[in-house]
N, C-alpha and C positions, 0 to 999 in steps of 0.2 A: 309312391312306388314308381320306379323308372320304367321306361318302355321295355327293356330287356327282361325285367322281373315280371312285368305284366304278361309278356309273351310266354315266358316259362311257366306262369300260373295257368294260362289258357291251355298249353299243351298238356300240363298235369291233369287239367280237368277233362279234357278230350280223351286222354288215355284212361282216365278213371271211369268215365261214362261208357267207353267203348268195350269194357270188360264184359264177356258173355254172360257172366252171373249177374252183373249190375243191370244189363239190358233186360234179361229174363225177370228180374225182380220188379223192375219199373213198369214193364209191360204187364205183368200179372197184377200189379197193384191197379193199373189203369183199367184193366178189364174187370176186375172185381168191383171197382167203384162205378163203372159204367153199367154193370148188371144191377147192382144194389140201388144206384140212382139216388144218393143221399141228398138232402137239402132241397127236395122237390125237383131235382134235375131230370128225374124220370118222367115228370109231367110237363116240364117246360122245354125239353129237347128230345128229338128222335134219336135212335140208336147211334148213328154215325157222328152227328154233331156232338152227342154226349161223350162218345169216346175220345173225340178230339179235345173236348174241354177237359176231361179228367186226365188225358194223357199230358196235355199241356201243364195243368196244375202239378202233376206228380213230378214231371221233369224240372220244372222251374223251381218248386219248393225244395226238391232234393238238392238241387244246384245251389240254391240259397244257403242251405245248411252246410254244404260242402265248402263254400267260400267263406262262410262265417267261421267254420272250425279252422280253416287254413289261416284266416286273418288273426284269429285268436292265438293260435300256436306261434305265429310271428310276432305279434305284439307282446305276448307275454314272455316269449323267449323259450328256447328248447328245454331249459332246466326248471321251469316253473312247475309248480304243482297242478293238480286237477282243478282246484277252486278258482285261481286267477283266470285260467283259460275258459272256464265255465262261465265266470261273470262277464266276460267279453263276448263270447260266442252266443249266449242266450238272448241278450237284447238285439244283437245284430241280426240273428236268425229270425226272432219274433217280428221285428220290424219289417225285415225283407219278405217274409212269407205274408204278412198282412198286406203289403203293397201289391204283391202278386195277386192275391185273391181279390182284393178290392177292385184292381184294374181290370182283371180278367172278367169278373162278374159284370163290371159295367159295360165291357165291350161285347161279352157273349150274350147276356140276357137283359142288358140296358138297365141294370139295377145299381144305382149309385147311392149307397146307404148315407143317410144323414141323421143328425141328432142322435136319439136314444139307440136306434138300430145300428148306427155306426159304432158306438161306444160298446154295444153287446158284441158285435162281430169282432171288433178290435181285441176285446178282452178274451173271447173264446180262442181266437186264432193265436194270440200271444202265449196264453197259458198252455194250449195243446203243443205248440211248437217248442215251447220251453221244456216241457216235460219230455218230449221225444229227444231233444238236444242232449238233456241230461242223461237220459237212458243210453244214448249212443256213446257219449263221452265215457261214462262209467264202463260200458261194455268194451270199448276199445282200450280203456286203460287197463282193464283186467286181462284182456287178450295180450297186451304188450308185457305185462308182468309174467304171465303164464308162458310166453313164448320161450322156446328152448334156446339157451344161449350157445353161440358158437364155440366150438371146442378151442382151447387155448393152443398156440403153436407148440408142437411136440419139443421143440428146442428148449422150452422153458422147464421141461421136466429133468433137464440136466444141470440146472442151477438151483442154488438155495431157495426156499419157499419165499423168504423175506425179500428176495430181489426179483421175483417173477411180476412182470407188468407188461404193458404194451412195449413191443420190441422198437429200439431206436436204430441200432446198427450191430453189424457183425465185422470184425476186423481180425485179420490174421497177425499172430505173433509167434514166431518160430513155428512149432508143431501144433500150437494152440490156436483156438478162435476165442477172442473176447466178446462175450455176449452182452450187449448193452441194452438196458430197458430203462423205463422212466423211474424205477425204484432202485436201480443199482446196476452192477456189472459183475461178471465172473468169467473164469477161464475154463474153457471146455477142450479136452483133447480129441480133436477131430479135424478133418479137412473143411476148408471154407465151402467147397461145393456140396458137400454132404450136410452142411449146417443150413445152407440155403434151402435145401429140400425139405427142412423141417420148420420152416417159417410160417406154415399153415396158410391161412387166408390173408396175412399181412401183405399189403401192396407195397412193393419195394423194388429196387434196382441194384444190380452189381455195377458200381461205378468206377471200380478200380480192381486190379487183380487181387488186392488185399482188403477190399472194402465192399460190403453191402449195406444199403441204407433203407429204412422204412420211409416212403414217400410222405405219410401224414406228419412225420416228425421233422420235416425240413422247414426251417424258419427263414432261410436266406440262401441264395445261390449267386455266385459272382465268378466272373471270368478270371483267371489267373494264368497268363501266359497262353500256351496252347490248350491248357486244361481249365479247370474250374475248382472252386472250393465251396463246400456245403457247410452251412452252420445248422446244428440240429438243436432240438429241444433240451438235450442233455449231453454233457461230455464235450470232447474237443472237436474242431472242425474236421471234416473228412475231405481229402483230396479226390478230384475226379480226373482221371486220365484223358488224354486228347482223343483216344478212341471211343470214349464213352460220352463225350459232350453231346453227340447227337441224341442219346437217350434222354438227357435233360431237356433238350429242345422239344422233343416228342411229348415229354411229360408236362410241358408248359412251365418249366422253371427257369429257362432261359429264353430269350428272343430268338426267333428263327433267323 
């Protein structure tokens, strides 16, 4: 992982951990464990050190699980199923959580387990963390499947069903607008400005008085004279007028 990717991951983790619900959940878990004092921590530590101990355990173990899940998603790929990601995340999280518990126990209560005790602790930690990781993966997958899908752009209601797909471009031809998608294209009797109002949440730019393009569908951008030319995932290239070259630079498609 390069430096830029690492910094991006750290920023994602910080933003994730800073969410109010996350802070409240982790704090609540730390308080409950402090009061319960499991694994004889109620006898080995006073209240404040015990809270610091369990607070550290909760935050570090949760973070290990977060990075394990993130790593699994990236290694397995965005289109992989639940099982491949789970097979990567489970051992990563288990080993990471065990390392946290082992080192923290040694530093906090000077207990460095060896032999049979080490095997028992390792087995318990790995099994418990694996079960929790599996539960989180299944719950998150179910939540994603149940999430409400965004409404398709209204402009698609104007073209045949078999041609409805992600928008690629809108182009003026006489009094018509050619609606181009990844599944085909069709002509609609309307003005370009009105058609652009119906692209919904599709991120795009009007790059010419006769053309609008969806930014995710751009595969190449090249200067041509005072203007530019865009290559899209489907259909012919689209010209960019000189007045709109600045938009491409702002979108990162051309160097500034």
